[in-house]
C-alpha positions as CSV (number, residue, x, y, z in Angstrom):
1,M,6.4,-18.0,-11.7
2,A,3.9,-20.4,-10.1
3,G,0.6,-20.7,-11.9
4,E,1.8,-18.7,-15.0
5,S,0.5,-19.9,-18.3
6,T,2.7,-20.6,-21.3
7,F,1.5,-17.6,-23.2
8,A,2.0,-15.3,-20.2
9,K,5.5,-16.7,-19.7
10,Q,6.4,-16.1,-23.3
11,V,5.1,-12.5,-23.1
12,R,7.1,-11.9,-20.0
13,I,10.3,-13.3,-21.5
14,R,10.0,-11.2,-24.6
15,G,9.2,-8.1,-22.5
16,D,12.3,-8.7,-20.4
17,R,14.5,-9.1,-23.5
18,W,13.1,-5.8,-25.0
19,L,13.6,-4.0,-21.7
20,A,17.2,-5.3,-21.5
21,R,17.9,-3.8,-24.9
22,R,16.2,-0.5,-24.2
23,I,17.6,-0.1,-20.6
24,P,20.8,-2.1,-20.3
25,A,22.0,-3.2,-16.9
26,A,24.7,-0.9,-15.4
27,R,26.0,0.1,-12.0
28,Q,25.0,3.7,-12.7
29,V,22.0,4.8,-14.8
30,R,20.7,8.3,-15.6
31,L,17.1,8.5,-16.6
32,N,16.4,10.2,-19.9
33,Q,13.6,10.2,-22.6
34,R,14.5,6.7,-23.8
35,R,14.3,5.2,-20.3
36,I,11.1,6.9,-19.0
37,F,7.6,5.7,-19.7
38,I,4.5,7.8,-18.8
39,L,0.8,7.0,-18.8
40,P,-2.3,8.4,-17.1
41,S,-3.0,7.0,-13.7
42,R,-6.4,5.9,-12.6
43,A,-7.1,9.4,-11.4
44,G,-5.9,10.7,-14.7
45,V,-8.3,8.4,-16.7
46,A,-11.2,9.5,-14.5
47,F,-10.1,13.1,-15.0
48,A,-10.0,12.6,-18.8
49,G,-13.5,11.1,-18.7
50,V,-14.9,14.1,-16.8
51,L,-13.3,16.4,-19.4
52,L,-14.9,14.4,-22.2
53,L,-18.3,14.7,-20.5
54,M,-17.8,18.4,-19.9
55,L,-16.9,18.9,-23.6
56,L,-20.1,17.0,-24.7
57,L,-22.2,19.2,-22.4
58,A,-20.5,22.4,-23.7
59,I,-21.2,21.3,-27.3
60,N,-24.8,20.4,-26.5
61,Y,-25.7,23.6,-24.7
62,Q,-23.2,25.9,-26.6
63,H,-22.1,27.4,-23.3
64,S,-19.0,29.6,-23.6
65,L,-18.0,29.2,-19.9
66,A,-18.3,25.4,-20.1
67,Y,-15.9,25.5,-23.1
68,A,-13.5,27.8,-21.3
69,L,-13.5,25.5,-18.2
70,T,-13.0,22.4,-20.2
71,F,-10.1,23.7,-22.2
72,L,-8.5,25.2,-19.1
73,L,-8.6,21.9,-17.3
74,A,-7.3,20.1,-20.4
75,S,-4.4,22.5,-20.6
76,V,-3.6,21.7,-16.9
77,F,-3.6,18.0,-17.9
78,V,-1.2,18.6,-20.7
79,V,1.2,20.7,-18.5
80,A,1.1,17.9,-15.9
81,I,2.5,15.6,-18.5
82,L,5.6,17.7,-18.9
83,H,6.1,18.3,-15.1
84,T,5.6,14.6,-14.3
85,Y,8.2,13.6,-16.9
86,R,10.7,16.3,-15.8
87,N,10.4,15.0,-12.2
88,L,12.3,11.9,-13.3
89,S,14.3,13.2,-16.2
90,G,18.0,13.7,-15.3
91,L,17.7,11.6,-12.1
92,Q,20.8,9.3,-11.6
93,L,20.6,6.0,-9.8
94,S,23.8,4.3,-8.6
95,A,24.3,1.0,-6.9
96,G,25.1,1.3,-3.2
97,S,26.3,-1.2,-0.6
98,A,24.7,-4.6,-0.1
99,P,26.1,-6.2,3.0
100,A,25.9,-10.0,3.4
101,V,23.0,-11.4,5.4
102,F,21.9,-14.8,6.8
103,A,19.3,-16.9,5.1
104,G,15.8,-16.3,6.5
105,T,16.3,-12.5,7.0
106,Q,15.8,-9.4,4.9
107,A,18.7,-8.3,2.7
108,R,19.3,-4.5,2.7
109,I,20.2,-3.1,-0.7
110,R,21.2,0.6,-0.9
111,V,20.4,2.8,-4.0
112,V,21.9,6.3,-4.3
113,L,19.8,8.9,-6.0
114,Q,21.6,11.9,-7.4
115,A,20.1,15.1,-8.8
116,G,21.4,17.7,-11.2
117,A,20.4,21.3,-11.4
118,R,16.8,20.7,-10.3
119,S,15.3,18.7,-7.5
120,H,13.2,15.5,-7.8
121,R,10.2,15.2,-5.5
122,A,8.2,12.2,-4.3
123,V,10.3,9.6,-6.1
124,S,9.2,6.0,-5.2
125,L,11.4,2.9,-5.5
126,G,10.5,-0.8,-5.1
127,W,10.5,-4.2,-6.6
128,S,7.7,-4.8,-9.2
129,H,4.7,-2.7,-8.3
130,A,5.3,-2.9,-4.5
131,R,6.7,0.5,-3.5
132,Q,9.0,0.5,-0.5
133,G,9.3,4.2,0.1
134,T,9.2,7.7,-1.3
135,W,12.2,10.0,-1.3
136,H,13.0,13.6,-2.1
137,V,16.3,14.5,-3.8
138,P,17.5,18.1,-3.5
139,A,19.1,19.9,-6.3
140,L,22.8,19.1,-6.7
141,G,22.4,16.7,-3.8
142,Q,21.9,13.0,-3.2
143,T,19.7,10.7,-1.2
144,D,20.5,7.1,0.1
145,C,17.6,4.7,-0.2
146,D,17.5,1.3,1.5
147,L,15.4,-1.4,-0.1
148,R,14.5,-4.7,1.5
149,L,14.5,-8.0,-0.3
150,P,13.8,-11.4,1.3
151,A,16.8,-13.7,1.5
152,S,15.4,-17.3,1.6
153,R,18.4,-19.4,0.4
154,R,22.1,-19.2,0.8
155,G,24.4,-18.1,-2.1
156,W,24.1,-15.1,-4.3
157,L,20.8,-13.2,-4.2
158,V,20.5,-11.3,-7.4
159,A,18.4,-8.2,-7.1
160,P,15.6,-7.8,-9.8
161,R,15.0,-4.6,-11.7
162,I,14.0,-1.6,-9.6
163,R,10.9,0.2,-10.5
164,V,11.4,4.0,-10.2
165,E,8.1,5.9,-10.2
166,S,6.7,9.4,-9.8
167,R,3.2,10.8,-9.8
168,F,4.3,14.4,-8.9
169,P,2.8,17.0,-9.1
170,L,-0.9,16.2,-9.5
171,G,-1.1,12.5,-9.5
172,L,-2.9,12.5,-12.9
173,L,-0.1,10.7,-14.6
174,V,2.5,8.1,-13.6
175,A,6.0,8.2,-15.0
176,W,8.2,5.2,-14.3
177,S,11.3,3.3,-15.4
178,W,12.8,-0.2,-14.8
179,V,16.5,-0.1,-13.8
180,D,18.9,-3.0,-13.3
181,L,21.9,-1.8,-11.2
182,Q,23.6,-5.2,-11.2
183,Q,23.3,-5.6,-7.5
184,R,23.6,-8.9,-5.6
185,V,23.8,-9.9,-1.9
186,L,25.8,-12.8,-0.4
187,V,23.5,-14.9,1.8
188,Y,25.1,-17.0,4.5
189,P,23.5,-20.3,5.7
190,Q,21.0,-19.8,8.5
191,P,22.8,-20.5,11.8
192,V,21.3,-23.5,13.7
193,V,22.5,-24.5,17.1
194,G,23.3,-28.2,17.3
195,V,25.8,-30.8,18.4
196,L,28.9,-30.8,16.3
197,P,31.6,-33.5,16.2
198,G,34.0,-30.6,16.7
199,R,37.4,-32.2,17.1
200,R,40.4,-30.4,18.5
201,G,43.2,-29.7,16.0
202,A,45.7,-31.0,18.6
203,G,43.9,-34.3,19.0
204,E,42.4,-35.8,15.9
205,G,41.4,-38.8,17.8
206,S,39.5,-37.0,20.5
207,Q,35.8,-37.6,21.0
208,G,33.1,-35.3,19.5
209,S,31.5,-32.9,21.9
210,Q,29.0,-30.0,21.8
211,L,30.4,-26.8,20.4
212,Q,31.1,-24.6,23.4
213,A,34.0,-23.0,25.1
214,E,35.5,-25.6,27.3
215,G,38.1,-24.6,29.8
216,C,36.8,-21.1,30.2
217,D,37.2,-21.4,34.0
218,D,41.0,-22.0,33.6
219,F,41.9,-18.3,33.7
220,Q,45.6,-17.8,32.7
221,G,45.9,-14.0,32.8
222,L,45.5,-10.9,30.6
223,R,46.9,-10.1,27.2
224,T,46.7,-7.2,24.8
225,Y,43.5,-7.0,22.7
226,Q,43.8,-8.1,19.1
227,P,41.3,-7.5,16.3
228,G,38.9,-10.4,16.2
229,D,38.9,-11.1,20.0
230,G,35.4,-11.7,21.3
231,Q,33.7,-9.0,23.3
232,R,32.8,-11.5,26.1
233,R,36.5,-11.7,27.0
234,L,37.2,-8.0,27.3
235,H,38.4,-6.9,30.7
236,W,36.5,-3.7,31.2
237,K,37.7,-3.1,34.8
238,A,41.3,-2.8,33.6
239,F,40.1,-0.5,30.8
240,S,38.3,1.8,33.3
241,R,41.5,2.0,35.4
242,G,43.4,3.3,32.3
243,Q,45.4,0.1,31.7
244,G,44.3,-0.2,28.1
245,L,42.1,-2.7,26.3
246,L,43.0,-6.2,27.7
247,V,41.5,-9.6,27.0
248,K,41.1,-12.5,29.4
249,A,43.2,-15.5,28.3
250,F,42.1,-19.0,29.1
251,A,43.8,-22.4,29.0
252,E,42.0,-23.4,25.8
253,E,43.9,-20.7,23.9
254,T,47.4,-22.2,24.7
255,G,47.7,-24.7,21.9
256,E,44.5,-26.6,21.0
257,E,42.4,-25.6,18.0
258,W,38.9,-26.5,16.8
259,L,38.3,-28.4,13.6
260,L,35.0,-28.0,11.9
261,D,34.7,-30.7,9.3
262,L,31.6,-31.1,7.0
263,Q,32.3,-34.7,6.3
264,T,32.0,-35.6,10.0
265,L,28.4,-34.4,10.1
266,S,25.3,-36.4,9.1
267,G,22.0,-35.2,7.8
268,P,20.8,-33.0,5.0
269,L,23.5,-30.8,3.4
270,E,21.8,-27.5,4.2
271,E,21.3,-28.4,7.9
272,C,25.0,-29.4,8.1
273,L,26.1,-26.1,6.6
274,S,23.8,-24.2,9.0
275,R,25.4,-26.0,12.0
276,L,28.9,-25.2,10.7
277,C,27.8,-21.6,10.3
278,Q,26.7,-21.5,13.9
279,G,30.1,-23.0,14.9
280,V,32.0,-20.4,13.0
281,L,30.1,-17.6,14.7
282,E,30.5,-19.0,18.2
283,L,34.2,-19.8,17.9
284,S,34.8,-16.3,16.4
285,E,32.9,-14.7,19.2
286,Q,35.0,-16.4,21.7
287,G,38.2,-15.5,19.9
288,L,39.3,-19.1,19.4
289,R,41.5,-20.5,16.6
290,F,39.7,-23.0,14.4
291,C,39.9,-24.7,11.0
292,L,37.0,-25.2,8.6
293,R,37.3,-28.2,6.3
294,L,35.1,-28.6,3.3
295,P,35.6,-31.2,0.5
296,G,38.4,-29.8,-1.6
297,V,39.3,-26.8,0.6
298,T,40.7,-26.2,4.1
299,L,40.6,-22.8,5.7
300,G,42.7,-22.0,8.7
301,P,43.6,-22.6,11.4
302,D,43.1,-18.9,12.2
303,R,40.9,-16.5,14.1
304,G,39.6,-13.0,13.8
305,D,37.0,-11.2,11.7
306,G,38.8,-11.8,8.4
307,H,38.9,-15.6,9.0
308,R,35.2,-15.6,10.0
309,E,34.2,-13.8,6.8
310,V,36.2,-16.2,4.6
311,C,34.6,-19.2,6.3
312,L,31.1,-17.8,6.0
313,R,31.7,-17.0,2.4
314,A,32.9,-20.5,1.7
315,L,29.8,-22.0,3.4
316,A,27.5,-19.7,1.5
317,L,29.0,-20.6,-1.9
318,Y,29.6,-24.3,-1.2
319,G,28.5,-26.3,-4.2
320,S,28.4,-23.3,-6.6
321,R,30.8,-22.2,-9.3
322,E,32.3,-19.8,-6.8
323,D,32.9,-22.2,-4.0
324,R,36.6,-21.4,-3.6
325,P,37.7,-18.5,-1.4
């Protein structure tokens, strides 16, 4: 971390290693005595200070009612320790879905909370000490929790440990745990509109042009909808007349294909990948066949949602150890 001293860094590393041994990473974790920590909250420390003051006054004045009130409140504090711990004990956390996102957005990571025979109230989840929400888990039920994590760079975004916390029922104590559900999110390059030397597959010697659907005015007719066709080309009038879901076919679909080649782009690598990402999205939206060429791998020519996802994944992992589809 920026500005972290050497001593603080060593302490953090040793703490992470100890935590990894005590609470190993797993896709599913059930909280028990070994995995739950509990300490008085700020309100609890203040409450204990007031109890100490009341005890000193009771001893000084030898007042029976002061003794009784002090010990009554102390017993409430002790009972709160048990109930605060029980509110987390037995709670099961499971890794949920983590859909891919584009760089510069917020990744959505889902965590599933499952309860046993008793309910769990006011359970907070978040990264570090920043809570992102509080949820209630009914007995024998489950609750889906969505956590947000900034996705600043392409590639795999590994989620840090999740802090599970509860201050129920009185807020005098805080029980918490650190859970690693081995979740990660695939981050695509941030799409950037730009001029691509996008050459047609049928004409390798053709001149570069801006990535756009040329020939869209050359209407050829209607054809049956296929998965992956862009919504812009759907013929809604025919659908409303009961003729089924049809797609407008244009001259550009008859034989020419787009080629998106990283080596034909100039500029910083991340900018080039972002421009290719924009090209993949636009061509997929228009339902056109295209080929993505990266050093050492060629994808396509093809079209559809599956081809788009394969291309985006290749762009996201380009240059890493998992850069092959």
